[in-house]
C-alpha positions, 0 to 999 in steps of 0.5 A, spaced: 517 494 467 511 495 467 507 501 470 502 499 476 497 503 481 497 501 487 492 503 493 492 501 500 488 501 505 491 502 512 489 501 519 488 508 523 488 509 530 494 509 536 497 502 535 497 503 527 504 505 524 504 512 521 503 513 513 511 516 512 513 510 516 509 506 512 512 509 505 519 508 507 517 501 509 514 500 502 520 504 499 524 498 500 520 493 499 518 495 492 526 496 491 527 489 494 523 485 488 527 490 483 522 496 483 521 503 482 516 507 487 513 513 483 508 518 485 505 518 492 498 520 493 495 521 501 487 521 500 487 521 508 482 518 513 476 516 511 470 513 513 469 506 511 462 503 509 463 496 513 468 495 518 474 490 517 478 487 522 474 492 527 476 498 524 471 503 522 477 509 519 483 508 515 488 512 511 487 511 504 494 512 500 495 511 492 502 510 489 504 509 482 510 504 481 514 501 476 514 493 477 517 487 473 512 482 472 516 477 477 515 483 483 507 484 482 507 477 486 512 478 491 509 485 493 502 482 494 505 477 498 508 482 502 502 486 502 497 481 504 501 478 511 503 486 512 499 487 519 498 494 518 494 494 511 486 492 511 485 492 504 490 493 497 489 493 490 494 493 485 492 494 478 497 495 471 496 502 469 496 503 461 
């Protein structure tokens, strides 16, 4: 297994899922693909440079993950279809 950094931009507002609830969902997803969830850093709500799906503000969160190589693509696909995730970036850490 390799170590990865995952940064996620979540919707903010009334209809958005809370950061805690999304964290629980993330933990289940990472375990389902055979990985381990490491350190989580909430970067808070920030104003974006441009609107994404009508959102001008979003919640930024960063995780350190341990994933098998087969789990990377599965996690990427799950994040791509999640309606609460505006953008995500998954990179291999040294």
